[in-house]
KESEVO-113911 format. One record per residue (C-alpha): residue number from 0; x, y, z. Coordinates in steps of 0.5 Angstrom, whole numbers, plus 500, padded with zeros to 3 digits. Each point is the difference from the previous one (the first is absolute). Layout:
// KESEVO-113911
(lumza NUM; (X; Y; Z));
...
//
This chain:
// KESEVO-113911
(lumza 0; (504; 533; 493));
(lumza 1; (493; 499; 502));
(lumza 2; (499; 495; 494));
(lumza 3; (507; 496; 501));
(lumza 4; (497; 500; 508));
(lumza 5; (493; 498; 498));
(lumza 6; (502; 495; 495));
(lumza 7; (504; 496; 504));
(lumza 8; (496; 500; 506));
(lumza 9; (495; 497; 496));
(lumza 10; (505; 495; 498));
(lumza 11; (501; 498; 505));
(lumza 12; (493; 500; 503));
(lumza 13; (499; 495; 495));
(lumza 14; (506; 496; 501));
(lumza 15; (499; 500; 508));
(lumza 16; (493; 497; 498));
(lumza 17; (502; 495; 495));
(lumza 18; (505; 498; 505));
(lumza 19; (497; 499; 506));
(lumza 20; (493; 498; 498));
(lumza 21; (502; 493; 499));
(lumza 22; (500; 501; 492));
(lumza 23; (502; 494; 497));
(lumza 24; (503; 500; 492));
(lumza 25; (497; 496; 495));
(lumza 26; (507; 499; 497));
(lumza 27; (503; 493; 501));
(lumza 28; (506; 502; 500));
(lumza 29; (500; 505; 505));
(lumza 30; (498; 498; 507));
(lumza 31; (495; 503; 504));
(lumza 32; (505; 502; 506));
(lumza 33; (505; 504; 495));
(lumza 34; (495; 503; 496));
(lumza 35; (497; 503; 508));
(lumza 36; (507; 501; 502));
(lumza 37; (502; 505; 494));
(lumza 38; (493; 503; 501));
(lumza 39; (503; 502; 507));
(lumza 40; (506; 501; 498));
(lumza 41; (496; 505; 494));
(lumza 42; (497; 504; 505));
(lumza 43; (506; 501; 505));
(lumza 44; (503; 503; 494));
(lumza 45; (494; 504; 497));
(lumza 46; (499; 502; 506));
(lumza 47; (507; 503; 503));
(lumza 48; (500; 504; 493));
(lumza 49; (493; 502; 502));
(lumza 50; (502; 503; 506));
(lumza 51; (507; 503; 497));
(lumza 52; (497; 503; 495));
(lumza 53; (495; 503; 505));
(lumza 54; (506; 503; 504));
(lumza 55; (504; 503; 494));
(lumza 56; (493; 504; 498));
(lumza 57; (499; 503; 507));
(lumza 58; (508; 501; 499));
(lumza 59; (500; 504; 495));
(lumza 60; (493; 503; 499));
(lumza 61; (495; 497; 496));
//
């Protein structure tokens, strides 16, 4: 359970860094606002998943 928490937290931090830093996409069909919006959404999803798995780990016991 701890491995899932760490992986979700790592993905959340990566998505947050890309979403909130103003990183622009080099793909011509994807606009920068769409890419940063998707990264922000993934940040929230993975952060929520990390918190849920951390809570379940404490509830069930490591």
